[in-house]
VODREN-120541 format. One record per residue (C-alpha): residue number from 1; residue in three letters; x, y, z. Coordinates in steps of 0.25 Angstrom, whole numbers. Example, Ala and Ser with C-alpha at 12.3 -4.5 7.8 and 13.67 -1.06 7.14 Angstrom:
REM residues 2
   n res     X     Y     Z
   1 Ala    49   -18    31
   2 Ser    55    -4    29
This chain:
REM residues 221
   n res     X     Y     Z
   1 Met    -5   684    77
   2 Ala    10   682    73
   3 Lys    14   684    89
   4 Lys     4   673    92
   5 Ser    11   664    81
   6 Tyr    24   667    86
   7 Gly    21   664   100
   8 Leu    14   651    96
   9 Leu    27   647    88
  10 Lys    36   650    99
  11 Ala    27   642   109
  12 Leu    28   630    99
  13 Phe    43   632    98
  14 Leu    45   631   113
  15 Leu    36   619   114
  16 Ala    44   612   103
  17 Leu    57   616   110
  18 Leu    52   611   123
  19 Ala    48   598   117
  20 Ala    62   596   110
  21 Leu    69   599   123
  22 Ala    60   589   130
  23 Tyr    62   578   119
  24 Gly    77   581   119
  25 Ser    78   579   134
  26 Phe    69   567   133
  27 Tyr    78   561   123
  28 Leu    91   564   131
  29 Leu    86   558   144
  30 Thr    81   545   136
  31 Arg    94   544   129
  32 Ala   101   546   142
  33 Gln    92   535   149
  34 Arg    95   526   137
  35 Gly   110   528   138
  36 Arg   109   525   154
  37 Ile   102   512   151
  38 Ala   111   508   140
  39 Ser   123   510   149
  40 Leu   117   503   161
  41 Glu   114   491   152
  42 Glu   128   491   147
  43 Ser   133   490   162
  44 Ile   123   479   166
  45 Leu   128   471   154
  46 Ala   142   473   159
  47 Leu   139   467   173
  48 Gln   145   454   176
  49 Glu   137   442   175
  50 Glu   136   440   190
  51 Thr   137   450   201
  52 Val   138   449   216
  53 Pro   130   461   223
  54 Leu   129   454   237
  55 Arg   136   444   246
  56 Phe   130   439   260
  57 Met   133   431   271
  58 Val   123   425   282
  59 Leu   130   427   295
  60 Lys   120   421   304
  61 Arg   106   414   306
  62 Ala   101   413   320
  63 Glu    87   414   327
  64 Gly    79   417   314
  65 Arg    89   428   309
  66 Leu   101   429   299
  67 Ser   112   439   298
  68 Leu   120   441   285
  69 Arg   131   450   279
  70 Leu   129   456   266
  71 Arg   138   463   256
  72 Leu   134   470   243
  73 Tyr   144   472   231
  74 Asp   144   480   218
  75 Leu   147   475   204
  76 Ala   162   476   207
  77 Gly   162   468   220
  78 Ala   163   480   229
  79 Glu   155   478   242
  80 Tyr   147   490   244
  81 Ala   138   486   256
  82 Ser   140   476   267
  83 Arg   129   473   278
  84 Glu   124   463   289
  85 Tyr   110   460   291
  86 Glu   102   452   300
  87 Leu    88   447   297
  88 Glu    77   438   303
  89 Gly    76   425   295
  90 Glu    85   414   290
  91 Leu    84   414   275
  92 Leu    91   426   267
  93 Phe    85   432   255
  94 Leu    94   442   247
  95 Asp    85   450   237
  96 Phe    89   457   224
  97 Leu    81   465   214
  98 Ala    84   461   200
  99 Ala    81   468   187
 100 Pro    84   466   173
 101 Tyr    91   477   165
 102 Gly    95   474   151
 103 Gln   101   461   149
 104 Ala   105   459   164
 105 Trp    99   458   177
 106 Leu   102   467   189
 107 Ala   101   463   203
 108 Phe   101   472   216
 109 Pro   102   468   230
 110 Tyr    89   471   237
 111 Arg    85   465   250
 112 Ile    88   455   261
 113 Phe    77   447   268
 114 Thr    74   433   274
 115 Glu    62   423   275
 116 Arg    58   431   287
 117 Val    61   445   282
 118 Ala    52   449   270
 119 Pro    59   455   258
 120 Ala    52   469   260
 121 Gln    58   469   275
 122 Gly    71   464   271
 123 Leu    84   471   271
 124 Asp    85   481   260
 125 Leu    98   482   252
 126 Ala    95   494   243
 127 Ala   102   503   253
 128 Leu   114   496   252
 129 Val   114   493   236
 130 Met   109   508   233
 131 Pro   113   517   244
 132 Gly   104   530   244
 133 Tyr    92   523   239
 134 Ser    78   524   246
 135 Pro    64   522   241
 136 Ala    61   536   245
 137 Leu    73   541   237
 138 Ala    70   533   224
 139 Ala    56   538   224
 140 Gly    61   552   226
 141 Ala    54   554   239
 142 Ala    66   556   247
 143 Pro    70   569   252
 144 Ala    81   576   244
 145 Ser    91   575   256
 146 Ala    90   560   255
 147 Arg    92   560   240
 148 Asn   105   555   234
 149 Thr   109   563   222
 150 Ser   119   553   216
 151 Pro   112   541   209
 152 Leu   109   529   217
 153 Tyr   114   515   212
 154 Pro   115   501   216
 155 Gln   129   499   222
 156 Ser   127   484   218
 157 His   130   488   204
 158 Ala   141   498   206
 159 Gly   155   495   203
 160 Gly   152   488   189
 161 Ser   149   493   175
 162 Phe   138   503   178
 163 Asp   141   518   177
 164 Glu   135   529   186
 165 Ala   122   530   177
 166 Gly   120   515   177
 167 Leu   121   514   192
 168 Ala   111   524   193
 169 Glu   102   517   184
 170 Leu   103   505   192
 171 Gly   100   513   204
 172 Arg    87   517   197
 173 Leu    84   502   194
 174 Tyr    87   497   209
 175 Ala    79   508   215
 176 Ala    67   505   205
 177 Leu    68   490   210
 178 Leu    69   494   225
 179 Asp    57   503   223
 180 Gly    49   492   216
 181 Gly    49   499   203
 182 Gln    45   491   191
 183 Val    58   486   184
 184 Lys    55   476   173
 185 Gly    60   463   177
 186 Ala    65   466   191
 187 Phe    63   457   203
 188 Gly    68   453   216
 189 Asn    77   441   218
 190 Ala    79   436   232
 191 Val    91   426   233
 192 His    91   418   246
 193 Asp    94   406   254
 194 Leu    83   395   256
 195 Ala    81   386   268
 196 Glu    77   374   260
 197 Leu    90   375   252
 198 Arg   103   381   258
 199 Arg   104   394   266
 200 Phe   114   404   266
 201 Glu   126   399   274
 202 Leu   131   407   287
 203 Gly   144   413   284
 204 Ala   144   410   269
 205 Val   145   422   259
 206 Tyr   136   422   248
 207 Arg   136   431   235
 208 Val   124   435   227
 209 Val   126   433   212
 210 Val   118   441   202
 211 Arg   119   437   188
 212 Lys   117   448   177
 213 Lys   109   438   169
 214 Gly    99   436   181
 215 Gly    99   428   194
 216 Ile   104   430   207
 217 Glu   111   419   216
 218 Val   118   418   230
 219 Ile   131   411   229
 220 Glu   139   406   242
 221 Glu   154   411   240
């Protein structure tokens, strides 16, 4: 009888110990997550009121097609990608993914399309903004050889106040937006030229301005 009681007490002690360890791990993880979120929110508040993630120039419009040159910039104004594209159509749309975070808005370059090219078939900018990203990788379905061990992050938000952990958190947010995840308050925002107003002029340089308080605008330089 004494042996059975001892065994029961030992089992209860082990269960209590495991529960304590699990709670401690959960507490530490939650505390670390809170710390990362707080650090990220501080970095977002430190963002400039306006940032310029993208500049472009329409090079040519002819025979129902247009060509353009695109340059992408980080928060320090350093160029990290430059491309030239040709698309069917005459009206240009530059699509951004926007999401609220804390007391500010974040916007990420997303796609380029025209009135003749549907957004889903447009030029995807994700590979330029966050090299190494793919839907299969984000879902964990990519082979191990294709997985990048370093954290993925949007280069559009490098060069500023975000540390490595903050950039990794932004990478998760951008990936969630790209994958169509439920990010509260997020939406697509296409800035474009309109035939009934004034189209983007050939050879003129335009910058896309993102405002921390919300809003995306194209301004001729």
